C-alpha positions in Angstrom: 26.0 14.6 4.2 22.5 13.8 3.3 20.6 10.3 4.2 18.1 9.4 1.5 15.3 7.0 2.5 13.6 5.2 -0.5 10.4 3.0 0.8 8.8 0.5 -1.4 5.0 0.1 -0.4 4.8 -3.8 0.3 8.3 -4.3 -0.8 8.3 -8.1 0.6 11.7 -9.5 2.1 11.1 -12.7 0.4 10.2 -11.1 -3.0 13.2 -8.8 -3.1 15.4 -11.6 -2.0 14.5 -14.1 -4.6 14.5 -11.3 -7.3 17.8 -10.1 -6.4 19.5 -13.8 -6.5 18.0 -13.5 -9.9 20.0 -10.9 -11.1 16.9 -8.8 -11.8 17.8 -5.8 -9.3 21.1 -4.6 -9.8 20.7 -1.5 -7.4 19.7 -3.9 -4.5 22.5 -5.8 -5.3 24.9 -3.0 -4.9 23.5 -2.5 -1.5 23.6 -6.0 -0.6 27.3 -6.2 -1.8 28.3 -3.1 0.1 26.1 -2.9 3.3 23.2 -4.5 5.2 20.5 -6.6 3.8 17.9 -7.8 6.2 14.2 -8.9 6.7 12.3 -6.3 9.0 8.7 -7.1 11.3 6.1 -4.6 10.3 3.3 -3.1 12.7 1.3 -5.3 14.8 -1.2 -6.3 15.4 -2.6 -4.4 12.0 -0.2 -4.4 9.0 -2.0 -2.4 6.6 -0.3 0.5 5.0 -1.1 3.3 7.3 0.1 1.7 10.6 3.0 0.0 8.7 4.2 3.4 7.5 3.5 4.9 10.9 5.7 2.7 12.5 8.4 2.8 9.7 8.5 6.9 9.6 8.0 7.6 13.6 10.1 4.4 15.1 7.1 3.4 17.2 4.5 1.0 17.4 0.8 1.4 17.0 0.1 1.7 20.8 2.1 5.0 20.7 1.6 6.4 17.2 -2.1 5.3 17.3 -2.8 4.6 13.6 -4.5 1.3 13.9 -5.7 0.2 10.5 -6.1 1.9 6.8 -9.0 3.9 8.6 -8.8 4.1 12.7 -11.6 2.7 14.4 -13.3 5.0 16.6 -11.6 8.0 15.7 -14.6 10.2 14.3 -18.1 10.2 15.7 -19.1 7.3 17.5 -17.7 3.9 18.0 -18.6 2.5 14.7 -16.7 5.5 12.8 -13.6 5.4 11.3 -11.4 8.1 9.6 -8.3 7.4 7.1 -4.9 6.9 8.9 -3.7 9.4 6.8 -5.6 12.2 7.9 -4.4 15.2 9.9 -4.1 14.6 13.7 -2.1 11.1 12.9 0.3 9.9 14.0 0.5 10.6 17.5 4.3 10.1 17.4 6.3 12.7 15.2 7.4 11.2 12.0 11.6 11.5 11.8 11.1 15.0 9.6 9.2 16.5 12.5 11.8 15.5 14.9 14.4 17.0 12.5 12.8 20.4 12.6 14.0 20.9 16.1 17.8 20.9 14.8 17.4 23.2 11.7 17.4 20.3 9.8 15.6 20.1 6.7 13.8 17.3 4.6 12.5 17.0 0.9 9.6 14.6 0.6 8.2 12.5 -2.5 4.8 11.4 -1.6 5.2 10.7 1.9 2.0 11.2 4.2 1.8 13.5 7.2 3.9 16.0 5.9 1.1 18.5 5.1 -1.1 20.1 7.9 -4.9 20.5 8.2 -4.4 24.0 6.7 -2.6 22.5 3.6 0.7 24.1 4.6 4.2 22.4 5.7 6.6 23.6 8.2 9.5 25.9 7.8 11.7 22.8 7.8 10.3 21.4 4.5 12.9 22.1 1.7 10.3 20.5 -0.9 7.4 18.1 -0.6 4.8 16.9 -3.1 1.8 14.7 -2.3 -1.5 13.7 -4.1 -3.1 10.8 -2.0 -5.4 12.8 0.0 -7.3 14.6 -2.7 -8.6 11.9 -5.0 -11.2 13.4 -7.8 -12.1 10.4 -9.4 -11.4 6.4 -9.6 -9.7 4.9 -12.7 -12.8 4.1 -15.3 -13.3 2.8 -18.9 -15.6 3.9 -21.7 -16.9 1.6 -24.4 -17.4 3.1 -27.7 -20.6 1.3 -28.6 -22.1 4.0 -31.0 -19.9 4.0 -34.2 -18.8 7.3 -34.6 -20.9 9.3 -32.4 -19.3 11.6 -30.0 -19.5 10.1 -26.7 -19.6 12.7 -23.4 -17.1 11.4 -20.9 -17.2 12.8 -17.4 -13.8 12.1 -15.8 -14.6 13.4 -12.4 -15.6 17.0 -12.5 -14.4 17.3 -16.1 -16.5 16.5 -19.3 -14.6 15.0 -22.3 -15.7 14.2 -25.7 -14.7 11.0 -27.1 -15.1 9.9 -30.7 -14.1 7.2 -33.2 -13.0 8.0 -36.6 -11.1 6.9 -39.3 -7.1 7.6 -39.3 -5.0 8.4 -42.5 -4.4 4.7 -43.3 -8.1 3.9 -42.8 -7.4 2.4 -39.2 -9.5 3.4 -36.4 -8.1 5.9 -33.9 -9.9 7.8 -31.0 -10.0 11.7 -30.5 -10.2 12.6 -26.9 -11.1 16.4 -26.5 -10.9 18.1 -23.4 -11.0 22.0 -22.1 -7.2 22.2 -22.2 -6.0 19.4 -24.6 -6.8 16.9 -27.5 -5.5 13.9 -27.9 -5.5 11.2 -30.9 -5.3 7.6 -29.4 -4.2 4.8 -31.6 -5.8 1.4 -30.2 -3.1 -0.5 -28.4 -0.5 2.6 -28.6 0.9 3.5 -24.9 -0.5 5.6 -22.2 -0.5 9.3 -22.9 -0.4 12.0 -20.2 -3.6 14.1 -20.7 -4.0 17.5 -19.0 -7.4 18.6 -17.5 -6.7 22.0 -16.7 -3.8 24.0 -15.5 -3.2 21.9 -12.5 -4.6 18.4 -13.1 -4.5 15.7 -15.5 -4.8 12.0 -15.8 -3.4 9.4 -18.3 -5.3 7.9 -21.3 -5.2 4.7 -23.3 -7.4 3.0 -25.9 -7.5 -0.6 -26.4 -9.7 -3.2 -28.2 -11.6 -5.4 -26.2 -13.6 -8.2 -28.0 -13.9 -6.2 -31.1 -14.9 -3.2 -29.3 -12.8 0.0 -28.6 -12.2 0.9 -25.1 -10.8 4.4 -23.8 -9.6 4.0 -20.0 -7.9 6.7 -17.6 -6.0 6.0 -14.5 -8.1 8.4 -12.5 -7.4 12.3 -10.9 -5.8 13.2 -7.8 -5.3 16.9 -6.6 -1.3 17.6 -6.3 0.0 20.0 -3.8 3.6 21.1 -3.3 5.1 23.0 -0.7 8.7 24.1 0.6 10.9 26.6 0.4 13.0 25.4 -2.5 11.6 27.3 -5.4 13.8 25.5 -8.0 12.4 22.3 -6.7 9.0 23.2 -6.7 9.3 24.8 -10.1 10.4 21.3 -11.3 7.4 19.5 -9.2 5.1 21.8 -11.5 6.4 20.4 -14.6 6.0 16.7 -14.1 3.5 14.8 -15.8 -0.1 14.0 -14.3 -0.1 11.9 -11.0 -1.2 8.5 -11.2 -1.7 6.9 -7.8 -2.3 3.5 -8.6 -3.1 0.8 -11.6 -6.6 -0.1 -13.1 -7.0 -2.9 -10.5 -10.6 -2.6 -10.0 -11.3 -2.7 -13.6 -9.0 -5.7 -14.3 -10.7 -7.7 -11.9 -13.7 -7.2 -13.1 -12.8 -8.6 -16.5 -12.9 -5.0 -18.3 -9.8 -6.2 -20.6 -10.6 -9.8 -20.8 -10.5 -12.9 -18.3 -7.4 -12.9 -16.2 -4.7 -15.6 -16.5 -6.1 -17.3 -13.5 -9.7 -17.5 -15.0 -8.2 -18.9 -18.7 -7.2 -15.6 -20.0 -4.3 -15.1 -22.4 -2.2 -12.6 -20.4 -3.5 -9.5 -22.4 -5.6 -8.5 -19.1 -2.5 -8.3 -17.1 -0.3 -6.6 -19.7 -2.8 -3.8 -19.7 -3.3 -3.7 -15.9 0.8 -3.6 -15.5 0.8 -1.0 -18.4 -1.3 1.0 -16.4 1.1 0.8 -13.1 3.9 1.8 -15.3 2.2 5.2 -15.3 2.3 5.3 -11.5 6.1 4.6 -12.0 6.4 7.2 -14.5 4.7 9.9 -12.5 6.5 9.0 -9.1 9.8 8.6 -11.0 9.3 12.2 -12.5 8.7 13.6 -9.1 11.7 11.6 -7.7 14.0 12.9 -10.4 12.7 16.6 -9.8 13.7 16.3 -5.9 17.0 14.4 -6.5 18.3 16.9 -8.9 17.2 20.1 -7.3 16.9 19.6 -3.5 19.0 21.4 -0.7 18.1 18.8 2.2 19.4 16.8 5.0 16.9 14.1 4.5 15.4 13.0 1.3 12.4 10.7 1.3 11.2 8.9 -1.6 7.9 6.8 -1.5 7.1 4.4 -4.1 3.6 2.6 -4.3 4.1 0.2 -7.4 5.2 -2.8 -5.8 1.9 -2.9 -3.2 -0.3 -2.7 -6.5 1.2 -5.6 -8.2 1.4 -7.5 -5.2 -2.1 -7.5 -4.4 -2.9 -8.4 -8.0 -0.7 -11.0 -8.8 1.4 -12.3 -5.8 -0.7 -15.1 -4.5 -0.5 -16.9 -7.7 3.2 -17.2 -7.6 3.6 -17.8 -3.7 4.3 -21.4 -3.5 3.6 -21.3 0.4 0.0 -20.0 -0.6 -3.0 -22.2 -1.6 -3.6 -19.4 -4.2 -0.8 -20.4 -5.7 -1.0 -21.4 -9.4 1.8 -23.5 -10.8 0.2 -23.3 -14.2 0.5 -19.6 -14.5 3.5 -18.8 -11.6 6.2 -18.3 -13.8 4.3 -15.8 -16.2 2.9 -14.1 -13.2 6.5 -13.9 -11.3 7.8 -12.0 -14.9 5.0 -9.5 -14.3 6.0 -8.9 -10.7 9.4 -8.8 -11.8 8.7 -6.2 -14.1 7.3 -4.0 -11.3 10.1 -4.3 -8.9 12.5 -3.5 -11.8 11.0 -0.2 -12.0 11.3 0.5 -8.5 14.9 -0.7 -8.4 15.7 1.8 -11.2 14.6 4.8 -9.0 16.7 3.2 -6.3 19.7 3.5 -8.6 19.5 7.2 -9.5 19.3 7.6 -5.7 22.4 5.2 -5.3 24.2 7.3 -8.2 23.6 10.5 -6.8 24.9 9.7 -3.0 28.3 10.8 -2.0 30.7 8.8 0.1 29.5 10.8 3.2 25.7 9.9 2.2 23.5 7.0 4.1 21.1 5.3 1.6 18.0 3.3 3.4 16.0 1.0 1.6 12.8 0.2 3.3 9.4 -1.1 3.2 6.1 -0.6 5.2 5.4 -4.2 5.2 5.5 -7.5 2.9 2.4 -9.8 1.3 0.8 -12.8 1.8 -0.8 -15.1 -0.7 -4.6 -15.1 0.3 -7.5 -17.0 -1.6 -10.6 -16.6 0.8 -12.2 -13.7 2.8 -13.8 -14.7 6.2 -16.9 -12.5 6.5 -16.7 -12.2 10.3 -20.2 -10.2 11.2 -22.1 -12.9 9.4 -21.3 -15.4 11.8 -21.6 -13.1 14.8 -25.0 -12.1 13.4 -26.0 -15.6 13.2 -24.8 -16.3 16.9 -27.0 -13.5 18.2 -24.0 -11.0 19.3 -24.1 -8.9 16.2 -27.4 -7.2 14.5 -28.0 -6.5 11.3 -29.9 -3.5 10.1 -33.3 -3.6 8.2 -31.8 -2.3 5.1 -29.0 -4.6 5.4 -25.5 -4.1 6.8 -24.6 -3.8 10.5 -26.4 -2.2 13.3 -23.7 -1.4 15.5 -25.9 0.3 18.2 -28.3 -3.1 18.6 -24.8 -5.3 18.6 -23.3 -6.5 21.7 -19.9 -7.5 19.9 -19.2 -6.6 16.5 -16.0 -6.8 13.9 -15.3 -3.3 13.0 -16.4 -1.6 9.6 -12.9 -0.6 9.5 -11.9 -3.9 8.7 -8.7 -3.6 10.6 -8.7 -7.2 12.0 -10.5 -5.9 15.5 -13.3 -7.3 17.6 -15.2 -4.5 19.7 -17.7 -4.7 22.6 -20.6 -2.2 22.2 -22.8 -0.4 24.4 -22.6 -0.4 28.0 -21.2 -4.1 28.1 -17.8 -1.9 27.3 -17.8 -0.4 30.9 -18.6 -3.1 32.8 -15.6 -5.7 33.1 -17.6 -8.8 33.9 -19.9 -8.6 31.0 -16.8 -7.4 28.8 -14.8 -10.5 29.4 -17.9 -12.7 29.0 -19.3 -11.1 25.7 -15.6 -11.0 24.2 -15.3 -14.8 25.2 -18.5 -15.9 23.6 -17.7 -14.0 20.6 -14.0 -15.8 20.4 -15.7 -18.9 20.6 -18.2 -18.4 18.0 -15.6 -17.2 15.4 -13.3 -20.2 16.4 -15.9 -22.4 15.3 -15.8 -20.9 11.6 -14.5 -24.0 9.1 -13.7 -24.0 5.5 -16.7 -25.5 4.0 -14.6 -27.0 1.0 -11.9 -28.4 3.5 -13.6 -28.4 6.9 -10.7 -26.8 8.7 -11.0 -24.1 11.3 -9.7 -20.6 10.0 -9.1 -18.8 13.1 -5.6 -19.5 14.6 -5.6 -16.9 17.7 -7.0 -13.6 19.4 -4.4 -10.8 19.7 -4.4 -7.7 22.3 -3.9 -4.2 21.1 -0.2 -4.8 21.4 -0.3 -7.7 18.8 0.5 -10.7 21.5 -1.5 -13.5 21.5 -4.1 -13.5 24.3 -4.2 -16.2 27.0 -6.7 -17.4 29.0 -10.8 -18.3 28.2 -12.0 -14.6 29.0 -10.1 -11.6 26.9 -10.3 -8.7 29.1 -9.7 -6.3 26.4 -12.0 -3.9 24.8 -10.7 -4.8 21.7 -9.2 -8.0 20.5 -7.6 -8.7 16.9 -8.4 -11.6 15.1 -5.7 -13.7 13.5 -6.6 -16.0 10.6 -4.8 -18.9 9.2 -2.8 -18.6 6.0 -4.7 -17.9 2.9 -7.8 -16.4 4.7 -8.4 -12.5 4.9 -10.9 -10.8 7.1 -13.9 -8.7 5.6 -16.4 -6.5 7.4 -19.0 -6.9 4.8 -22.1 -8.4 5.9 -23.5 -10.8 3.4 -26.7 -11.9 5.2 -26.8 -15.4 3.5 -24.7 -18.0 2.1 -21.4 -19.4 3.6 -19.1 -17.0 5.6 -16.2 -18.1 4.0 -15.7 -17.0 0.3 -13.3 -16.9 -2.5 -11.1 -13.6 -2.3 -11.0 -11.5 -5.5 -7.3 -10.5 -5.1 -4.5 -13.1 -4.5 -2.3 -10.9 -2.3 -2.9 -9.2 1.0 -1.6 -7.9 4.5 -4.2 -7.2 7.4 -3.5 -8.8 10.6 0.0 -9.6 11.5 0.2 -13.0 11.9 4.0 -13.4 12.2 4.3 -14.9 9.0 7.8 -14.1 7.6 6.4 -13.1 4.4 4.8 -10.1 5.9 8.5 -8.7 6.6 9.5 -6.0 5.1 13.0 -5.3 3.2 15.8 -3.5 4.9 19.1 -2.5 3.4 21.4 0.1 4.1 24.7 1.7 2.9 26.6 4.3 4.2 29.2 5.4 6.9 29.6 3.2 9.7 27.6 0.4 7.7 29.8 -2.6 7.0 28.3 -5.7 4.6 26.6 -8.1 6.4 23.2 -10.1 6.8 21.3 -10.1 10.4 20.5 -13.6 11.7 17.0 -12.3 12.6 14.6 -9.7 11.3 15.1 -6.5 12.7 12.0 -4.6 13.9 10.6 -2.2 11.4 11.1 0.7 14.1 14.9 0.4 13.5 15.1 2.4 10.2 13.9 5.5 12.1 16.7 5.3 14.9 19.1 4.5 11.8 17.8 7.7 9.6 18.1 9.7 12.8 21.8 8.4 13.6 22.8 9.4 10.2 21.8 12.9 10.5 23.6 13.2 14.0 20.5 13.0 16.0 21.0 9.9 17.9 23.1 6.8 18.0 25.5 5.7 14.9 25.0 3.2 12.3 27.7 1.2 13.7 26.4 1.5 17.6 23.0 0.5 16.2 24.1 -2.6 14.1 26.1 -3.6 16.9 22.7 -4.3 18.9 21.8 -6.5 16.1 22.9 -10.2 16.1 24.7 -11.1 12.4 24.6 -14.3 10.6 28.1 -16.1 11.3 28.9 -16.3 7.7 29.8 -12.6 7.3 32.5 -11.1 9.1 31.9 -7.6 10.3 
């Protein structure tokens, strides 16, 4: 008996539901027909990836697991400090695979966080594990070949690579890329190629023409690590292509491959960006294959990031409930979203194909995604009201501020200095800050952008003087917070990304997908979303470490159209 847990980062229920109904996701359809298909409420008050994954994998809310943002405010040296929510020491509550270890059960984990300790090792309960996100060597970059046939030196992180344009056998141009370990000939417009940089690390490279010039692009480098007691799995993982953790989104947003569709482009920039995300799909798919074919584990976790990457870059333009929606390009953009989800669905299909009748398969996500077209620079408003202070060289001066929006950009307001220990002054300052932020309006529409203030438990605060040292700012649909201090100009600006998920406002588009098939799981659709703490209990139950799936789903009200 094995439990398989597939996690799609930002696998939004509303997107998966629509694509499945369109017939684009046959593996999801198999699960929907045979088992439970539902929406799941993500972490609150912050639903960025680390707190949302921590809620999913531990079955607890942020107040317990203590991962409160992509970076966790105050977790380092000083009030303004923030450290990665994926750092060793987090989460404070144990993930499912740690709870299993006490019962001599084993796990195999594909790029799941919080598996390797601070010493770089895994526990004895790990059958096999692979992870790379914790050690990025360099981000994606491009090289423009603007010196004819001269050799260009290209520093890809710590590696020096020689790049030279030359004439091919049919008088066409090609590019020779030479590293310490490998040499490639790239044809403009040809697919991405894996490129080894040494025995352990590599990247993916591609050549393309932009405005008549040759451009060579790489996807970045991460140092991959593996661990566990299954030698066969570790051998297979070592044979996988280079790790690609994200597409070339920052370059895409800077029009490095031409203008985006939303800015009058012809779609070639989107095609190039999506092709880079396919490198991610190939990288993660290879690791999943290696583990699925060789594991000897009770729990297999496969994390897939592609849907988050594409959601941030595309989703708002085809989100009909968002002001970012672009009817003129929505259908074309949706086709790009569909292609990405199809890659994820194919890996889910491999899991379903390998699962036995007595196994359980769970599909989940950490959060969903909403369209967004505005950033609200909260610290600029606080500085102008005299509550926060700017440093002489620009940026935020936390020590001289009374109240500030935290640089971690997790949605939280903090009271600084001695006022934090004075309940009366704390309430007064936080009330002033809330009033100041409530006065922010969109300069184009005149509408207020702040809708509520939330406590650390994610519930709306009542009364005129919040007594919490930390308050979360909930913004209207289409507005997202920014910790960047601009100094001049409007507080509300255009957002470069059309998709986001920061503060959990309760919007249904932030709901994650949840699906499950296996023993004791009858087909059905819950009448209301489940909490995203539910899947961890379901997984433990499937392993015999808690209530069974049948018992757990009895606590969930189902829609009357489904017989159970």
